[in-house]
C-alpha positions in Angstrom: -0.5 0.0 -0.1 3.0 2.6 0.4 3.2 2.8 -3.1 -0.3 3.9 -3.4 -1.5 7.0 -2.5 -5.0 7.6 -1.5 -6.9 10.7 -3.5 -9.0 11.9 -0.6 -12.9 13.0 -1.3 -12.0 16.9 -0.3 -8.5 17.2 -2.3 -10.2 15.4 -5.4 -10.6 17.4 -8.4 -13.0 15.6 -11.0 -11.8 17.8 -13.6 -8.4 18.0 -13.3 -8.2 14.3 -12.6 -9.9 13.1 -16.1 -7.3 15.5 -17.7 -4.0 13.8 -16.2 -5.5 10.2 -16.3 -6.2 10.7 -20.3 -2.6 12.1 -20.8 -0.8 9.4 -18.8 -2.6 6.9 -20.3 -1.7 8.3 -23.9 1.5 8.8 -22.8 2.6 5.3 -21.6 0.4 3.1 -24.4 1.9 5.9 -26.8 1.4 4.6 -30.7 0.4 1.2 -29.2 -3.1 -0.2 -28.3 -5.0 -0.9 -25.1 -8.1 -3.2 -24.2 -10.2 -3.2 -21.4 -13.2 -5.7 -20.1 -16.3 -3.5 -19.5 -18.1 -4.9 -16.3 -20.8 -2.2 -16.8 -19.8 -1.5 -13.4 -19.2 2.0 -12.1 -15.3 1.6 -12.0 -14.9 -0.1 -15.4 -16.9 2.2 -16.9 -15.4 5.2 -15.9 -12.0 3.5 -16.9 -13.4 2.8 -20.3 -14.4 6.5 -20.9 -10.8 7.6 -19.8 -9.1 5.2 -21.9 -11.3 6.2 -24.9 -10.7 9.6 -24.3 -7.2 8.6 -24.5 -6.7 6.3 -26.9 -10.3 6.4 -29.3 -10.4 3.5 -31.5 -6.9 2.1 -30.2 -9.1 0.9 -27.0 -10.6 -1.8 -27.4 -13.2 -2.7 -24.8 -15.1 -6.2 -24.1 -17.4 -7.6 -22.3 -16.7 -10.8 -21.0 -20.0 -12.7 -20.6 -19.0 -14.9 -17.5 -22.7 -16.3 -17.3 -22.4 -14.8 -13.9 -23.7 -11.0 -14.5 -26.9 -9.6 -13.8 -29.9 -9.8 -15.6 -29.7 -8.9 -19.4 -26.2 -7.1 -19.1 -24.5 -7.8 -22.2 -27.1 -6.0 -23.9 -27.8 -3.5 -22.0 -24.1 -2.6 -21.6 -23.3 -2.8 -25.2 -26.6 -0.5 -25.8 -24.9 2.3 -23.0 -21.9 2.5 -24.4 -22.6 2.8 -28.3 -25.1 5.7 -27.4 -21.2 7.1 -26.0 -19.4 6.5 -29.1 -18.0 3.3 -27.5 -18.2 0.0 -29.2 -18.0 -3.0 -26.8 -17.4 -6.4 -28.2 -19.1 -9.1 -26.4 -17.2 -12.6 -25.8 -19.2 -15.6 -24.7 -17.1 -17.3 -22.0 -20.1 -18.8 -19.8 -18.6 -22.5 -20.1 -15.2 -21.6 -19.6 -16.3 -19.8 -16.1 -18.6 -22.5 -14.6 -16.0 -25.8 -16.0 -13.6 -23.7 -13.6 -15.7 -23.4 -10.7 -17.3 -27.1 -11.0 -17.1 -28.2 -7.4 -15.4 -25.4 -5.3 -17.5 -24.0 -2.2 -14.1 -22.0 -0.5 -14.5 -18.8 -0.9 -11.1 -18.1 -2.0 -10.3 -20.9 -4.5 -13.4 -19.3 -6.2 -12.1 -16.0 -6.6 -8.4 -17.6 -7.6 -10.4 -20.0 -10.2 -12.6 -16.6 -11.7 -9.4 -15.0 -11.7 -7.1 -17.8 -13.6 -10.1 -18.3 -16.0 -10.3 -14.3 -16.4 -6.8 -13.3 -16.6 -5.1 -16.1 -18.1 -7.4 -18.0 -20.2 -10.1 -15.5 -21.4 -8.8 -12.3 -21.5 -5.5 -13.6 -22.2 -6.6 -14.8 -25.0 -8.4 -11.8 -26.6 -5.2 -10.0 -25.5 -3.0 -12.0 -27.9 -5.3 -11.6 -30.6 -5.9 -7.8 -30.3 -1.9 -7.1 -30.2 -2.2 -5.0 -27.4 0.5 -4.3 -24.7 -1.9 -3.1 -22.2 -4.8 -3.5 -20.3 -7.0 -0.9 -18.5 -8.9 -2.3 -15.6 -10.6 -0.3 -13.2 -9.1 -1.4 -9.6 -9.8 0.9 -6.6 -8.5 1.7 -3.4 -10.6 -0.5 -1.3 -10.1 -3.4 -3.6 -6.3 -3.3 -2.7 -6.9 -2.1 1.1 -9.1 -5.1 2.0 -6.8 -7.8 -0.2 -3.5 -6.5 1.4 -5.0 -6.6 4.9 -6.2 -10.1 4.1 -10.1 -9.3 4.7 -10.6 -10.9 1.2 -8.6 -11.2 -2.1 -10.3 -9.4 -4.9 -9.8 -10.7 -8.0 -8.3 -7.7 -9.6 -5.3 -7.9 -7.5 -2.4 -8.5 -9.4 0.6 -6.7 -9.2 0.2 -5.8 -5.2 0.6 -9.6 -4.4 3.9 -9.6 -6.7 2.4 -10.7 -9.4 4.3 -9.9 -12.8 1.8 -9.6 -15.2 3.6 -9.0 -18.1 5.6 -12.5 -17.3 2.3 -14.4 -16.6 -0.3 -12.9 -19.1 1.8 -11.1 -21.5 0.7 -7.9 -20.9 0.8 -4.6 -18.6 -1.9 -3.9 -16.4 -2.9 -0.1 -16.0 -5.0 1.0 -13.0 -6.5 4.9 -13.9 -8.9 5.0 -10.7 -6.5 2.7 -8.0 -5.9 5.9 -6.0 -10.2 6.7 -5.6 -12.5 4.9 -3.2 -16.3 4.6 -5.1 -17.7 8.1 -4.2 -14.6 9.7 -5.8 -14.9 7.4 -8.8 -18.8 8.2 -8.8 -17.5 12.0 -9.3 -15.4 11.0 -12.0 -17.8 9.4 -14.0 -19.9 12.4 -13.6 -16.8 14.7 -14.7 -16.7 12.7 -17.6 -20.2 12.3 -19.0 -21.4 9.1 -17.9 -25.3 9.3 -17.1 -26.2 9.2 -13.5 -28.3 5.6 -14.1 -24.6 4.4 -15.0 -22.4 6.4 -12.5 -24.4 5.7 -9.7 -25.4 2.0 -10.1 -25.2 0.2 -6.6 -21.4 -1.5 -6.3 -21.4 -5.2 -8.2 -18.1 -7.3 -7.0 -15.6 -8.4 -9.6 -16.1 -12.4 -9.5 -20.2 -10.9 -9.9 -22.8 -13.1 -8.6 -20.0 -16.0 -8.1 -19.7 -13.5 -5.0 -23.1 -13.9 -4.0 -23.5 -17.2 -4.0 -22.5 -19.3 -0.9 -21.4 -22.9 -1.8 -21.1 -24.3 -5.2 -21.5 -21.7 -8.1 -23.6 -24.0 -10.7 -25.9 -22.6 -13.3 -29.0 -23.6 -11.4 -27.7 -21.5 -8.3 -26.6 -18.5 -10.2 -30.1 -18.2 -11.7 -31.5 -18.0 -8.6 -29.5 -15.4 -7.4 -29.5 -13.5 -10.5 -33.3 -13.1 -10.5 -33.4 -11.8 -6.6 -30.8 -9.7 -7.4 -33.2 -7.9 -10.1 -35.7 -7.8 -7.5 -33.7 -6.5 -4.6 -32.3 -3.8 -7.1 -35.6 -2.8 -8.4 -37.4 -2.4 -5.2 -34.2 -0.8 -3.3 -32.8 1.6 -6.3 -34.7 4.8 -4.3 -33.6 3.7 -0.6 -30.7 6.1 -0.5 -28.4 3.0 0.5 -25.1 2.5 -0.4 -25.5 -0.8 -1.8 -27.9 -3.4 -1.9 -28.1 -7.6 -3.2 -28.9 -10.5 -2.5 -27.3 -13.8 -1.6 -28.1 -17.5 -1.9 -27.5 -19.7 1.0 -25.8 -22.8 0.7 -28.4 -25.3 2.6 -31.2 -25.9 1.7 -34.2 -25.0 4.6 -37.6 -26.5 4.8 -40.8 -24.5 3.8 -44.3 -25.0 3.0 -46.7 -24.4 -0.1 -49.9 -25.4 -0.4 -49.9 -27.2 3.0 -47.0 -29.2 2.1 -43.3 -29.2 2.9 -41.4 -27.5 0.0 -37.7 -27.7 0.8 -35.8 -24.9 -1.0 -33.1 -22.1 -1.3 -32.8 -19.1 1.4 -32.1 -15.8 0.1 -30.5 -13.0 1.8 -30.9 -9.9 1.5 -28.2 -7.3 2.6 -28.6 -3.4 2.3 -26.2 -1.1 4.0 -25.4 2.6 4.6 -21.9 3.7 4.0 -19.5 6.3 2.6 -16.4 4.3 1.6 -17.2 0.5 1.9 -14.5 0.5 4.9 -17.5 0.3 7.6 -21.3 0.0 6.9 -24.6 -0.3 9.2 -27.6 -2.0 7.7 -30.3 0.3 6.2 -33.4 0.6 8.4 -35.7 -0.1 5.8 -39.5 0.1 6.5 -41.3 -3.4 7.4 -43.6 -3.1 4.4 -40.8 -3.1 2.4 -39.2 -5.8 3.7 -42.5 -7.8 3.6 -42.5 -7.3 -0.2 -38.9 -7.9 -1.1 -39.7 -11.6 1.0 -42.9 -11.7 -1.1 -41.6 -11.1 -4.2 -38.7 -13.2 -4.1 -40.5 -16.4 -2.7 -43.5 -15.6 -5.2 -40.9 -15.1 -8.2 -37.7 -17.0 -8.0 -38.2 -20.6 -8.5 -36.9 -22.5 -5.4 -36.7 -20.0 -3.0 -38.9 -20.8 0.5 -37.0 -18.3 2.9 -35.6 -14.9 2.6 -34.2 -12.8 5.3 -32.5 -9.6 6.5 -28.9 -8.6 7.6 -28.4 -6.7 10.2 -25.0 -7.0 11.0 -22.6 -3.8 11.1 -19.6 -3.7 8.9 -17.4 -4.9 10.6 -17.7 -7.8 12.0 -19.2 -8.8 8.5 -18.3 -7.6 5.3 -20.7 -6.1 2.7 -20.2 -8.6 0.2 -20.5 -12.0 1.6 -17.8 -14.1 -0.3 
């Protein structure tokens, strides 16, 4: 952490930051080209526009469809960025990620499988075919902080763990927003002209919905948490919370339907108030909102018989479960 110095909000001039980073990217890449993986999250969206402003068509943007993303995410992201003048190519990598995750239940093993599949197998192939020597990615200051502290490894932390990306993957990683936390990145997104629906999106983890499935990550279990996530985001988008999400628990629980036992899934809803993701408090949602969440999730997500609400602060909890 010593070589990375945080830019706190009170010191951030978004317009100056944009100008400096655009110049830095252009200078580093030179006459060459770069690629980036656009997930649709705030961090990667901001990095995509910084890179596009610096390099124009010499930045090749890809959406890696891992099969772990939000509902209708590939189509949504491609459409949004087309309106901003950025062409995004979708890479179907679903089979590779589910194969890599098969049988894994340990959180760190799952993160390592996603990191290896993304950087070495899927994106490594994309970079080699593009001929680019640089990868732009949206690592932020909190990602590094939590990884170095041993709280949880973020999948995009590489050089900070001593990984030589050029030797291992064949390209150099550039991280334009690594000095900022989420609120600062949102401010930069606004300065770049991103629409509010993009720069105000709730945070979404790098391992995507795999970080919200406790236990083995299968297509069936991801489909369940994807649908629950869509409901949670729809109902809580005006809550004013920092982040809100659904988590699928590992064990099935006993429920009842039509007077008979229904052995099914349990979904946990989390909604946190926070300014920097370092600490957080559960949002005091009205009980009628909680009831509506439970009613819709059990009614619309196949196999779910139980919905709970997390009321634990961070720490000792974290905002994401895995």
